[in-house]
C-alpha positions as CSV (number, residue, x, y, z in Angstrom):
1,M,-101.7,-80.5,-36.0
2,A,-98.7,-82.8,-35.6
3,T,-98.4,-82.1,-31.9
4,T,-101.2,-80.8,-29.6
5,I,-100.8,-77.4,-28.0
6,L,-102.0,-78.8,-24.6
7,N,-101.3,-82.1,-23.0
8,E,-103.8,-84.8,-22.2
9,G,-104.1,-83.7,-18.6
10,W,-106.0,-80.5,-19.8
11,G,-108.5,-82.7,-21.6
12,Y,-109.1,-85.1,-18.7
13,G,-109.0,-82.3,-16.1
14,L,-111.7,-80.3,-17.9
15,I,-114.0,-83.2,-18.6
16,I,-113.8,-84.6,-15.0
17,G,-113.0,-81.5,-13.0
18,L,-115.7,-79.2,-14.3
19,G,-118.2,-82.1,-14.3
20,V,-117.5,-82.7,-10.6
21,L,-117.6,-79.0,-9.8
22,F,-121.1,-78.6,-11.4
23,A,-122.3,-81.8,-9.7
24,I,-121.3,-80.4,-6.3
25,F,-122.8,-77.0,-7.2
26,M,-126.2,-78.6,-8.1
27,I,-126.2,-80.6,-4.8
28,I,-125.9,-77.3,-2.9
29,I,-128.5,-75.6,-5.1
30,T,-131.0,-78.5,-4.7
31,W,-130.6,-78.5,-0.9
32,S,-130.9,-74.7,-0.7
33,L,-134.1,-74.7,-2.8
34,K,-135.6,-77.4,-0.5
35,R,-134.6,-75.6,2.7
36,Y,-135.3,-72.0,1.8
37,N,-137.9,-72.1,-1.0
38,Y,-139.9,-75.2,0.0
39,E,-139.0,-77.0,-3.2
40,L,-138.8,-80.8,-3.0
41,Q,-137.5,-82.9,-5.9
42,T,-140.8,-84.7,-6.7
43,S,-141.3,-86.3,-10.1
44,E,-143.3,-83.2,-11.2
45,M,-140.5,-80.8,-10.1
46,F,-137.9,-83.0,-11.7
47,T,-139.6,-82.8,-15.1
48,T,-141.5,-79.5,-15.0
49,A,-139.7,-77.3,-12.4
50,G,-143.1,-76.4,-10.9
51,R,-144.3,-74.9,-14.2
52,S,-143.4,-71.4,-12.9
53,L,-140.2,-70.2,-14.6
54,K,-140.0,-66.6,-15.7
55,S,-139.3,-65.4,-19.2
56,G,-135.6,-64.3,-18.7
57,L,-134.5,-67.8,-17.5
58,V,-136.6,-69.4,-20.3
59,A,-134.8,-67.2,-22.8
60,T,-131.4,-68.1,-21.3
61,S,-132.2,-71.8,-21.4
62,V,-133.3,-71.6,-25.1
63,V,-130.1,-69.9,-26.0
64,S,-128.0,-72.3,-24.1
65,T,-129.8,-75.4,-25.3
66,W,-129.8,-74.2,-28.9
67,T,-126.1,-73.4,-28.7
68,W,-124.8,-76.9,-29.5
69,A,-121.1,-77.7,-30.2
70,A,-122.3,-77.6,-33.8
71,T,-123.6,-74.0,-33.3
72,L,-120.1,-72.8,-32.8
73,L,-118.1,-75.3,-34.8
74,Q,-120.4,-75.9,-37.8
75,S,-121.3,-72.2,-38.2
76,T,-117.6,-71.4,-38.2
77,A,-117.0,-74.1,-40.8
78,V,-119.6,-72.7,-43.1
79,G,-118.1,-69.2,-42.7
80,Y,-114.8,-70.7,-43.7
81,K,-116.3,-72.5,-46.7
82,Y,-118.7,-69.9,-48.1
83,G,-117.5,-66.5,-46.7
84,V,-119.7,-63.9,-45.1
85,S,-122.9,-65.5,-46.3
86,G,-122.3,-68.7,-44.3
87,P,-122.7,-67.2,-40.8
88,F,-125.9,-65.4,-41.7
89,W,-127.5,-68.4,-43.4
90,Y,-126.6,-70.5,-40.4
91,A,-128.0,-68.0,-37.9
92,S,-131.2,-67.1,-39.8
93,G,-131.9,-70.7,-40.9
94,A,-131.8,-71.9,-37.3
95,T,-133.5,-68.9,-35.5
96,V,-136.8,-69.0,-37.2
97,Q,-137.6,-72.5,-35.8
98,I,-137.3,-71.2,-32.2
99,I,-139.4,-68.2,-33.0
100,L,-142.1,-70.3,-34.8
101,F,-141.9,-72.8,-31.9
102,A,-143.2,-70.0,-29.6
103,T,-146.6,-70.6,-31.2
104,L,-146.5,-74.3,-30.4
105,A,-145.4,-73.5,-26.9
106,I,-148.5,-71.4,-26.3
107,E,-150.8,-73.9,-27.8
108,L,-149.3,-76.7,-25.6
109,K,-149.9,-74.6,-22.5
110,R,-153.5,-73.9,-23.7
111,R,-154.5,-77.4,-24.9
112,A,-152.7,-79.5,-22.3
113,P,-151.9,-77.5,-19.1
114,N,-150.8,-80.6,-17.1
115,A,-148.8,-82.4,-19.8
116,H,-145.2,-83.5,-19.0
117,T,-144.2,-84.3,-22.6
118,F,-145.4,-83.5,-26.1
119,L,-145.9,-87.2,-26.7
120,E,-148.5,-87.4,-23.9
121,V,-150.5,-84.9,-26.1
122,V,-150.2,-87.2,-29.1
123,K,-151.4,-90.2,-27.1
124,A,-154.3,-88.2,-25.7
125,R,-155.5,-87.3,-29.2
126,Y,-154.6,-90.3,-31.4
127,G,-154.0,-93.3,-29.2
128,P,-151.1,-95.8,-28.7
129,V,-150.1,-96.6,-32.4
130,T,-149.6,-92.9,-33.3
131,H,-147.9,-92.4,-29.9
132,I,-145.3,-95.1,-30.6
133,V,-144.6,-93.6,-34.0
134,Y,-143.7,-90.3,-32.5
135,I,-141.8,-91.8,-29.7
136,V,-139.5,-93.3,-32.3
137,F,-139.0,-90.0,-34.2
138,C,-138.4,-88.1,-31.0
139,C,-135.9,-90.6,-29.8
140,F,-134.2,-90.4,-33.3
141,C,-134.0,-86.6,-32.7
142,N,-132.4,-87.0,-29.3
143,I,-129.9,-89.5,-30.5
144,L,-128.8,-87.4,-33.5
145,V,-128.5,-84.2,-31.4
146,T,-126.5,-86.0,-28.7
147,A,-124.3,-87.7,-31.2
148,M,-123.4,-84.3,-32.8
149,L,-122.6,-83.0,-29.3
150,L,-120.3,-85.8,-28.5
151,T,-118.6,-86.2,-31.9
152,G,-118.0,-82.5,-32.2
153,G,-116.8,-81.9,-28.7
154,S,-114.6,-85.0,-28.5
155,A,-113.0,-83.9,-31.9
156,V,-112.1,-80.5,-30.4
157,I,-110.7,-82.0,-27.2
158,N,-108.7,-84.5,-29.2
159,N,-107.4,-81.8,-31.5
160,L,-106.2,-79.5,-28.7
161,T,-105.1,-82.0,-26.0
162,G,-104.6,-85.4,-27.7
163,A,-107.1,-87.0,-25.3
164,P,-108.5,-90.1,-27.1
165,V,-112.0,-89.6,-28.6
166,A,-113.3,-92.8,-27.1
167,A,-112.2,-91.7,-23.6
168,A,-113.8,-88.2,-24.0
169,V,-117.2,-89.5,-25.1
170,F,-117.4,-91.9,-22.1
171,L,-116.0,-89.6,-19.5
172,F,-117.7,-86.4,-20.5
173,P,-121.3,-87.5,-19.7
174,L,-120.4,-88.4,-16.1
175,G,-120.4,-84.9,-14.6
176,V,-123.5,-83.8,-16.6
177,L,-125.3,-87.0,-15.6
178,A,-124.5,-86.4,-12.0
179,Y,-125.8,-82.8,-11.7
180,T,-128.8,-83.6,-13.8
181,L,-129.7,-86.6,-11.6
182,F,-129.6,-84.3,-8.5
183,G,-131.3,-81.3,-9.9
184,G,-133.6,-82.4,-12.7
185,I,-134.8,-79.9,-15.3
186,K,-134.2,-77.0,-12.8
187,A,-130.6,-78.0,-12.8
188,T,-130.5,-77.6,-16.6
189,F,-132.0,-74.1,-16.3
190,I,-129.5,-73.0,-13.6
191,T,-126.5,-74.4,-15.4
192,D,-127.8,-73.0,-18.7
193,Y,-127.4,-69.5,-17.2
194,I,-123.8,-70.2,-16.3
195,N,-123.1,-71.8,-19.6
196,T,-124.6,-68.9,-21.6
197,F,-122.7,-66.3,-19.5
198,V,-119.3,-68.1,-20.2
199,I,-120.0,-68.7,-23.9
200,I,-121.0,-65.0,-24.6
201,L,-118.0,-63.8,-22.6
202,I,-115.6,-65.9,-24.6
203,I,-117.2,-64.8,-27.9
204,F,-116.7,-61.2,-26.9
205,V,-113.0,-61.9,-26.1
206,F,-112.3,-63.4,-29.5
207,S,-114.4,-60.8,-31.4
208,F,-112.5,-57.9,-29.9
209,T,-109.2,-59.7,-30.4
210,I,-109.9,-60.2,-34.1
211,Y,-111.6,-56.9,-34.8
212,A,-109.7,-54.5,-32.4
213,S,-106.4,-55.7,-31.0
214,N,-104.7,-58.5,-33.1
215,A,-101.5,-57.6,-34.8
216,I,-102.3,-59.3,-38.1
217,L,-106.0,-58.5,-38.2
218,G,-107.0,-55.8,-35.7
219,S,-110.0,-54.2,-37.4
220,P,-112.9,-55.0,-39.7
221,G,-111.2,-52.9,-42.4
222,K,-108.0,-55.0,-42.2
223,V,-110.0,-58.2,-42.4
224,W,-111.9,-56.8,-45.4
225,D,-108.5,-56.0,-47.1
226,L,-107.2,-59.5,-46.6
227,L,-110.4,-61.2,-47.8
228,T,-110.4,-59.0,-50.9
229,E,-106.8,-60.0,-51.6
230,L,-107.7,-63.7,-51.0
231,A,-110.5,-63.5,-53.5
232,K,-108.0,-62.4,-56.2
233,E,-105.6,-65.2,-55.3
234,R,-108.1,-68.0,-54.8
235,P,-111.7,-67.0,-56.0
236,L,-114.5,-68.9,-54.3
237,D,-116.5,-70.9,-56.9
238,G,-120.2,-70.3,-56.7
239,N,-119.8,-66.8,-55.1
240,A,-120.6,-63.6,-56.9
241,G,-117.2,-62.4,-58.4
242,G,-115.5,-65.2,-56.5
243,S,-115.7,-62.9,-53.4
244,Y,-115.8,-64.1,-49.8
245,L,-117.7,-60.8,-49.0
246,T,-121.1,-61.5,-50.7
247,M,-124.4,-63.0,-49.7
248,K,-124.8,-64.5,-53.2
249,S,-123.2,-67.9,-52.7
250,Q,-124.5,-71.1,-54.3
251,G,-122.9,-73.3,-51.7
252,G,-124.2,-71.0,-48.9
253,A,-127.7,-71.0,-50.4
254,E,-127.8,-74.8,-50.6
255,F,-126.6,-75.0,-47.0
256,F,-129.3,-72.5,-46.0
257,V,-132.1,-74.7,-47.2
258,I,-130.6,-77.8,-45.6
259,N,-130.1,-75.9,-42.4
260,I,-133.7,-74.7,-42.2
261,V,-135.2,-78.1,-42.9
262,G,-132.9,-80.0,-40.6
263,N,-133.4,-77.6,-37.7
264,F,-137.2,-77.8,-37.9
265,G,-136.8,-81.4,-36.9
266,T,-134.4,-80.8,-34.1
267,V,-136.7,-78.2,-32.5
268,F,-140.2,-79.4,-33.2
269,L,-139.4,-83.0,-32.4
270,D,-137.0,-82.5,-29.4
271,N,-139.0,-83.1,-26.3
272,G,-136.5,-80.9,-24.5
273,Y,-138.0,-77.7,-26.0
274,Y,-141.5,-78.8,-25.0
275,N,-140.1,-79.5,-21.5
276,K,-139.0,-75.9,-21.3
277,A,-142.3,-74.6,-22.6
278,I,-144.1,-76.7,-19.9
279,S,-141.7,-75.5,-17.2
280,A,-142.5,-71.8,-18.0
281,S,-145.3,-70.0,-16.3
282,P,-148.2,-69.4,-18.8
283,V,-147.5,-65.7,-19.3
284,D,-143.7,-66.2,-19.7
285,A,-143.6,-68.9,-22.3
286,L,-144.1,-66.6,-25.3
287,P,-141.7,-63.8,-24.4
288,G,-139.2,-66.4,-23.2
289,Y,-139.1,-68.1,-26.6
290,I,-139.2,-64.9,-28.6
291,M,-136.4,-63.3,-26.6
292,G,-134.5,-66.6,-26.7
293,G,-134.7,-66.8,-30.5
294,I,-133.7,-63.2,-31.1
295,S,-130.8,-63.5,-28.6
296,W,-129.5,-66.7,-30.0
297,F,-129.2,-65.3,-33.5
298,A,-126.2,-63.2,-32.6
299,V,-124.3,-66.2,-31.2
300,P,-123.6,-68.2,-34.4
301,W,-123.7,-65.0,-36.6
302,L,-120.9,-63.2,-34.7
303,T,-119.0,-66.4,-33.8
304,A,-118.8,-67.5,-37.5
305,T,-118.2,-64.0,-38.8
306,T,-115.3,-63.8,-36.3
307,F,-113.7,-67.3,-36.4
308,G,-114.7,-68.4,-39.9
309,L,-113.5,-65.3,-41.8
310,A,-110.4,-65.1,-39.6
311,G,-109.5,-68.7,-40.5
312,L,-109.5,-67.8,-44.2
313,V,-106.9,-65.1,-43.8
314,L,-104.8,-66.4,-40.9
315,E,-103.9,-69.7,-42.7
316,K,-101.6,-67.5,-44.9
317,F,-99.5,-66.6,-41.9
318,D,-97.0,-68.7,-39.9
319,V,-99.2,-68.3,-36.7
320,W,-101.6,-70.9,-38.3
321,P,-101.1,-74.2,-36.5
322,T,-100.9,-76.2,-39.8
323,Y,-98.9,-73.6,-41.8
324,P,-98.2,-73.7,-44.7
325,E,-100.9,-76.3,-45.2
326,R,-104.6,-75.5,-45.2
327,L,-107.0,-77.6,-43.1
328,S,-108.2,-80.7,-44.9
329,P,-111.9,-81.0,-45.8
330,A,-112.3,-83.7,-43.2
331,D,-110.9,-81.4,-40.5
332,V,-113.3,-78.6,-41.6
333,N,-116.3,-81.0,-41.4
334,A,-115.1,-82.2,-38.0
335,G,-115.4,-78.6,-36.8
336,L,-111.7,-77.9,-36.3
337,V,-111.6,-74.4,-37.9
338,L,-112.6,-72.7,-34.6
339,P,-109.9,-74.3,-32.4
340,N,-107.2,-73.6,-35.0
341,V,-108.2,-69.9,-35.2
342,A,-108.2,-69.7,-31.4
343,V,-104.7,-71.1,-31.2
344,A,-103.4,-68.9,-34.0
345,L,-104.8,-65.8,-32.1
346,L,-103.9,-66.5,-28.5
347,G,-101.8,-69.7,-28.4
348,Q,-102.4,-71.8,-25.3
349,R,-104.8,-69.3,-23.8
350,G,-106.9,-69.6,-27.0
351,A,-106.8,-73.4,-26.7
352,I,-108.0,-73.3,-23.1
353,A,-110.7,-70.8,-23.9
354,T,-111.9,-73.1,-26.8
355,L,-112.0,-76.0,-24.4
356,F,-114.3,-74.1,-22.1
357,L,-116.4,-72.9,-25.0
358,A,-116.9,-76.4,-26.3
359,F,-117.5,-77.8,-22.8
360,M,-120.2,-75.3,-22.0
361,A,-121.9,-75.7,-25.4
362,I,-122.0,-79.4,-25.0
363,M,-122.9,-79.6,-21.4
364,S,-126.1,-77.4,-21.5
365,T,-127.6,-79.3,-24.5
366,Y,-126.5,-82.7,-23.2
367,S,-128.3,-82.1,-19.9
368,S,-131.5,-81.1,-21.8
369,E,-131.3,-84.2,-23.9
370,L,-131.0,-86.4,-20.8
371,I,-134.1,-84.8,-19.3
372,S,-135.9,-85.1,-22.7
373,V,-135.2,-88.9,-23.0
374,S,-135.8,-89.7,-19.3
375,S,-139.2,-87.9,-19.4
376,I,-140.2,-90.0,-22.5
377,V,-139.1,-93.2,-20.8
378,T,-140.9,-92.3,-17.6
379,Y,-144.2,-90.8,-18.7
380,D,-144.6,-92.1,-22.3
381,I,-143.4,-95.7,-21.9
382,Y,-143.3,-96.7,-18.2
383,K,-146.4,-94.8,-16.8
384,T,-148.4,-95.2,-20.0
385,Y,-147.8,-98.9,-20.8
386,I,-146.2,-100.6,-17.9
387,N,-147.4,-99.0,-14.6
388,P,-150.2,-96.5,-15.0
389,K,-150.6,-96.1,-11.2
390,A,-146.9,-95.5,-10.6
391,T,-146.1,-93.5,-7.5
392,G,-143.8,-90.5,-7.4
393,K,-140.9,-92.5,-6.1
394,Q,-141.3,-95.1,-8.9
395,L,-141.3,-92.4,-11.5
396,M,-138.2,-90.8,-10.1
397,R,-136.4,-94.2,-10.2
398,I,-137.3,-94.6,-13.8
399,N,-136.1,-91.1,-14.6
400,Y,-132.7,-92.0,-13.1
401,I,-132.5,-95.4,-14.9
402,G,-133.5,-93.8,-18.2
403,M,-130.8,-91.1,-17.9
404,V,-128.0,-93.6,-17.1
405,C,-129.0,-96.0,-19.9
406,F,-129.2,-93.2,-22.5
407,A,-125.8,-91.8,-21.4
408,L,-124.1,-95.2,-21.8
409,F,-125.8,-95.9,-25.1
410,M,-124.8,-92.5,-26.6
411,A,-121.2,-92.9,-25.5
412,A,-121.0,-96.2,-27.3
413,F,-122.9,-94.9,-30.3
414,A,-120.6,-91.8,-30.6
415,T,-117.5,-94.0,-30.4
416,M,-118.8,-96.2,-33.2
417,L,-119.5,-93.1,-35.4
418,Y,-115.9,-91.9,-34.8
419,Y,-114.4,-95.2,-35.9
420,I,-116.5,-95.5,-39.0
421,G,-115.7,-91.9,-40.1
422,I,-119.0,-90.1,-39.5
423,S,-118.3,-86.5,-38.4
424,M,-120.4,-83.9,-36.7
425,G,-120.8,-82.1,-40.1
426,Y,-122.2,-85.2,-41.7
427,L,-124.8,-85.7,-38.9
428,Y,-125.8,-82.0,-39.1
429,L,-126.6,-82.3,-42.8
430,M,-128.3,-85.7,-42.5
431,M,-130.6,-85.0,-39.5
432,G,-133.4,-83.4,-41.5
433,V,-133.5,-86.4,-43.9
434,I,-134.1,-88.7,-40.9
435,I,-136.6,-86.8,-38.7
436,S,-138.1,-83.8,-40.5
437,S,-141.0,-85.8,-42.1
438,A,-142.7,-85.8,-38.6
439,V,-142.5,-82.0,-38.2
440,L,-145.7,-81.0,-40.0
441,P,-148.0,-83.7,-38.6
442,A,-146.6,-83.2,-35.1
443,S,-147.3,-79.4,-35.3
444,L,-150.8,-79.9,-36.7
445,T,-151.5,-82.2,-33.7
446,L,-151.7,-79.0,-31.6
447,L,-152.8,-76.5,-34.3
448,W,-155.4,-78.2,-36.5
449,A,-158.5,-80.0,-35.3
450,D,-159.1,-81.8,-38.6
451,Q,-155.9,-83.8,-39.1
452,S,-157.0,-87.4,-39.2
453,W,-155.6,-90.3,-37.3
454,A,-154.2,-91.9,-40.5
455,A,-152.5,-88.6,-41.5
456,A,-150.8,-88.2,-38.1
457,T,-149.8,-91.8,-38.0
458,F,-148.6,-92.6,-41.6
459,A,-147.4,-89.2,-43.0
460,P,-144.2,-89.3,-40.9
461,I,-143.4,-92.9,-42.0
462,L,-144.2,-92.3,-45.7
463,G,-142.2,-89.0,-45.6
464,F,-139.2,-90.8,-44.0
465,V,-139.2,-93.5,-46.7
466,S,-139.5,-90.9,-49.4
467,S,-136.7,-88.7,-48.1
468,V,-134.2,-91.5,-47.6
469,T,-135.0,-92.9,-51.0
470,A,-134.6,-89.5,-52.7
471,W,-131.3,-88.8,-50.8
472,L,-129.7,-92.2,-51.8
473,V,-131.1,-92.3,-55.3
474,R,-129.8,-88.8,-56.0
475,T,-126.4,-89.7,-54.6
476,K,-126.2,-92.8,-56.8
477,L,-127.3,-91.0,-60.0
478,K,-124.8,-88.1,-59.5
479,Y,-121.8,-89.9,-58.2
480,G,-122.3,-93.6,-59.1
481,E,-121.5,-94.8,-55.6
482,L,-122.7,-94.6,-52.0
483,T,-120.0,-93.5,-49.6
484,V,-119.7,-91.2,-46.7
485,D,-118.2,-88.5,-49.0
486,T,-120.8,-88.8,-51.7
487,T,-123.9,-89.1,-49.5
488,G,-122.6,-86.2,-47.4
489,S,-122.4,-83.8,-50.3
490,N,-124.7,-80.8,-50.5
491,D,-126.9,-81.8,-53.5
492,P,-128.2,-85.2,-52.3
493,M,-128.6,-83.8,-48.8
494,L,-130.6,-80.8,-50.1
495,I,-133.0,-83.1,-52.0
496,G,-133.4,-85.5,-49.1
497,N,-134.1,-82.7,-46.6
498,C,-136.6,-81.0,-48.8
499,V,-138.5,-84.2,-49.5
500,A,-138.6,-84.9,-45.8
501,L,-140.2,-81.6,-44.8
502,L,-142.5,-81.1,-47.8
503,S,-143.8,-84.5,-48.8
504,P,-146.0,-84.8,-45.7
505,I,-148.1,-81.9,-47.1
506,V,-149.3,-84.3,-49.8
507,F,-149.7,-87.3,-47.5
508,I,-151.6,-85.3,-44.8
509,A,-154.0,-83.9,-47.4
510,V,-154.7,-87.3,-49.0
511,L,-155.0,-89.2,-45.7
512,T,-157.4,-86.5,-44.2
513,Y,-159.7,-85.7,-47.1
514,L,-159.5,-88.6,-49.7
515,P,-162.2,-91.2,-49.0
516,P,-162.4,-93.4,-47.0
517,F,-160.4,-91.0,-44.8
518,K,-162.1,-88.0,-43.2
519,P,-161.3,-85.1,-41.0
520,Q,-161.2,-85.8,-37.2
521,R,-163.0,-82.7,-35.9
522,Y,-161.2,-83.0,-32.6
523,D,-162.6,-81.1,-29.6
524,W,-159.3,-80.9,-27.6
525,E,-160.9,-82.3,-24.4
526,S,-158.7,-85.4,-24.0
527,M,-155.6,-83.3,-23.9
528,R,-157.0,-81.2,-21.1
529,N,-157.7,-84.4,-19.1
530,I,-154.0,-85.2,-18.8
531,S,-153.2,-85.2,-15.1
532,K,-150.2,-84.5,-13.0
533,A,-148.3,-87.3,-11.3
534,D,-149.1,-88.3,-7.7
535,D,-146.1,-87.3,-5.6
536,R,-147.7,-87.7,-2.2
537,D,-145.4,-90.6,-1.2
538,I,-142.3,-88.4,-1.8
539,A,-143.8,-85.4,0.1
540,E,-144.7,-87.7,3.1
541,A,-141.3,-89.2,3.2
542,A,-139.8,-85.7,3.4
543,H,-142.4,-84.6,6.0
544,M,-143.5,-81.8,3.7
545,D,-147.0,-80.7,2.8
546,L,-147.5,-81.5,-0.9
547,E,-149.9,-78.5,-1.5
548,R,-147.2,-76.1,-0.3
549,I,-144.6,-77.3,-2.8
550,P,-144.4,-75.1,-5.9
551,G,-146.3,-76.5,-8.9
552,Q,-148.3,-79.1,-6.9
553,V,-151.3,-77.0,-6.0
554,E,-154.4,-77.6,-8.3
555,R,-155.5,-74.3,-9.7
556,A,-159.0,-73.0,-9.0
557,A,-161.6,-73.0,-11.9
558,Q,-161.6,-69.2,-12.0
559,D,-157.8,-69.1,-12.2
560,D,-157.9,-71.6,-15.1
561,V,-160.5,-69.4,-17.0
562,E,-158.3,-66.3,-16.5
563,E,-155.2,-68.2,-17.6
564,Q,-156.9,-69.5,-20.8
565,V,-157.9,-65.9,-21.7
566,K,-154.3,-64.8,-21.3
567,L,-153.0,-67.7,-23.4
568,A,-155.6,-67.1,-26.1
569,K,-154.3,-63.5,-26.4
570,A,-150.7,-64.7,-26.4
571,A,-151.5,-67.2,-29.1
572,K,-152.7,-64.4,-31.4
573,I,-149.7,-62.3,-30.7
574,A,-147.4,-65.3,-31.3
575,R,-148.8,-65.9,-34.7
576,W,-148.3,-62.4,-35.9
577,L,-145.0,-61.9,-34.3
578,T,-143.5,-65.1,-35.7
579,V,-144.7,-64.3,-39.2
580,V,-143.1,-60.8,-39.1
581,L,-139.8,-62.0,-37.6
582,T,-139.6,-65.0,-40.0
583,L,-140.1,-62.8,-43.1
584,A,-137.5,-60.3,-41.8
585,L,-134.8,-62.9,-41.2
586,L,-135.4,-65.0,-44.3
587,V,-136.6,-62.6,-46.9
588,L,-136.5,-58.8,-46.2
589,W,-132.9,-58.7,-44.9
590,P,-130.9,-61.3,-46.9
591,M,-132.7,-61.7,-50.2
592,P,-132.1,-58.2,-51.7
593,M,-128.3,-58.7,-51.1
594,F,-128.5,-62.3,-52.5
595,G,-130.5,-61.3,-55.6
596,S,-128.3,-58.3,-56.4
597,G,-125.0,-60.2,-55.9
598,Y,-123.8,-57.2,-53.9
599,V,-120.1,-57.5,-52.7
600,F,-119.6,-55.8,-49.4
601,S,-117.7,-52.5,-49.4
602,K,-115.3,-51.9,-46.6
603,K,-117.7,-49.5,-44.8
604,F,-120.6,-52.0,-45.2
605,F,-118.5,-54.9,-43.8
606,T,-117.5,-52.7,-40.9
607,G,-121.1,-51.9,-40.1
608,W,-122.0,-55.6,-40.5
609,V,-119.5,-56.5,-37.8
610,V,-120.5,-53.7,-35.5
611,V,-124.2,-54.7,-35.7
612,G,-123.2,-58.3,-34.8
613,I,-121.3,-57.1,-31.7
614,L,-124.1,-54.7,-30.6
615,W,-126.6,-57.5,-31.2
616,L,-124.7,-59.8,-28.8
617,F,-124.6,-57.0,-26.2
618,A,-128.5,-56.8,-26.5
619,S,-128.6,-60.6,-26.2
620,S,-126.5,-60.3,-23.0
621,A,-129.1,-57.9,-21.5
622,M,-131.9,-60.4,-22.2
623,V,-130.3,-63.6,-21.2
624,I,-127.8,-62.6,-18.5
625,V,-129.1,-59.4,-16.9
626,L,-132.9,-60.0,-17.1
627,P,-133.0,-63.4,-15.3
628,V,-131.1,-62.0,-12.3
629,F,-133.4,-58.9,-12.3
630,E,-136.5,-61.1,-12.3
631,S,-135.3,-63.3,-9.5
632,R,-133.7,-60.6,-7.4
633,K,-136.0,-60.9,-4.4
634,T,-135.6,-64.7,-4.2
635,I,-131.8,-64.4,-4.6
636,V,-131.5,-61.7,-1.9
637,R,-133.8,-63.6,0.5
638,T,-132.2,-67.0,0.0
639,S,-128.7,-65.5,0.3
640,R,-129.7,-63.7,3.5
641,L,-131.1,-66.8,5.1
642,M,-128.0,-68.9,4.1
643,F,-125.7,-66.2,5.6
644,K,-127.7,-66.3,8.8
645,D,-127.5,-70.1,8.9
646,L,-123.8,-70.0,8.5
647,L,-123.4,-67.6,11.4
648,G,-126.0,-69.4,13.6
649,L,-128.2,-66.3,13.6
650,R,-131.3,-67.6,11.9
651,K,-133.8,-66.8,14.6
652,G,-136.6,-64.2,14.5
653,R,-139.4,-63.4,12.2
654,F,-139.8,-62.4,8.6
655,T,-142.7,-61.7,6.3
656,A,-143.8,-63.1,3.0
657,T,-144.1,-60.7,0.1
658,E,-146.3,-61.0,-2.9
659,G,-145.2,-63.6,-5.4
660,E,-142.7,-65.2,-3.0
661,V,-142.6,-68.6,-1.4
662,V,-141.0,-68.4,2.0
663,S,-139.8,-71.2,4.2
664,G,-137.5,-71.7,7.1
665,G,-136.9,-75.3,5.9
666,T,-138.9,-78.4,6.5
667,E,-139.4,-77.5,10.1
668,S,-140.9,-74.1,9.4
669,P,-143.6,-74.2,6.7
670,P,-144.2,-71.2,4.5
671,P,-147.0,-68.8,5.2
672,E,-150.4,-69.5,3.7
673,K,-151.1,-65.9,2.9
674,V,-149.1,-63.0,1.5
675,G,-148.1,-60.8,4.4
676,E,-148.3,-63.5,7.0
677,T,-145.5,-63.5,9.5
678,V,-143.6,-66.7,10.1
679,E,-141.5,-67.7,13.1
680,V,-138.3,-69.2,11.9
681,K,-136.3,-71.4,14.2
682,K,-132.8,-72.7,13.6
683,A,-132.9,-76.5,13.2
684,D,-131.1,-78.5,15.8
């Protein structure tokens, strides 16, 4: 756009204002949890949230964390590029990883109940050399994901407000960093809920605008008519009949494979997802991840079906911001289809809604990445190799330092990417080439007792070398030169991604069974011996009993046995459930339409849209309503005590109920038994 629809003040106001607002909010929440729920910000609580979160909040956090800026911007771009197939290929190709990860989440809880990071598990099984290899790959993952967040988000802010990209990437992390420093991983779970609520609400607003009330569009049938006319005027190469309304799309299918491979790496190697599994209570990890994956599917599917297809037809009308010109390929790859559609539909209101949408999508995942990197720095580098006897205060200090350093590094790195012309779309396609070679050996670390030390250590490295070589050689052979445009095209990226994910199959087999190598026959004991951090110094400084703080009490042997039985049962359910859901999303649903080359009729397309909207309503029930329902007692009790504090009425007696931790603050410790009555005195 020649001129921006909003001034720079909107950009700066959103970045700084919302960041400060969330920081203040988390300070209040952290204080409240300490005073009313006896939660102290120890190093354990900072990283694991007491290992007690329920399934609804876990599902919400999965949806929020997996809803990157790229989820909304890139999915819309592929809908714009490939028609109706793009949104489905994006959603299905990135949902199966979350569902499959549920199996790993259960195994992590079974094998290493006291772990803080997945990398601690690698160290316990294979030792320091393998540990360092996976630290590198996991950090690559965090860097790529955060770079996509910042490049995509800053491009949207710049497009709508004119705020400089460099300023956006440096200012944006400030608010997120502040509230994450105060609240730790629990802050990410709480803000994840708010972010998910806002994102889903805005998606509903635009969906009903496009498919119900807009003067140009207004119904699925009208959108179908305009897309059918467009296919006659400008047939889409590679699609059946040149139609935008078919699942049979060559470009869409190529993207589908790239999408699946790349997203395996960004889930299975992102320590943030393991952090969430660790933070969940044992019985809630499986349903949390399954509900999260199913709920998330509707977000990119409906978003891209709404914005991507609307962009194709609206650019023919004078409401389009660049009319009569179409968006350039560079703008499409930068993720600018969505903001242009929003402006075309609702003008300034659409631009403001898009800013909120982008901000919420970036904020939730960025906070998770900060926790992920800080936990690696704290537990896998500092505590493992520098100060094995570190106290809780020392660990907290390293957490803070790690976050700040990572935020500064990523701001500088994202700025560099902008100035050399690397967009969010390029990073999204490339990430699998860089990191996916470690997916299989990392997964087998928890799933297969026979994987050898050599296989776990060298398969990721050999796979990385093979994938980068295949990617660049294919680019050179096909285009004759290596540039951002040629290396970022689908064909070389497809080959590089496939080699990255699949080549370790060969390397693992050879390095495990071919003499002189041999299977490890691991007994899993060293993983179980991972211990919690010692936070006695923090508890003593706060004059609180460490054993009363959630997540700090050592479980009795009988409880551990019962927990292991439940987890073993959950592991069996997870394997079957993940297989069924994966086959449904990748084969049973899309492949008949792809193979037949079916072009959607008007009725079928209308049903397609209606199913997407209903699915998002179901998602809302799982990730917005369920978390509140599960926490209703705590919310009511805490609100009541806060209200009494405000009125100076907090005197009297109240009783603990089953499953609740009750406290009158540091001066009134919680009851030791369910049903015990506690005297609560107002602090002087």
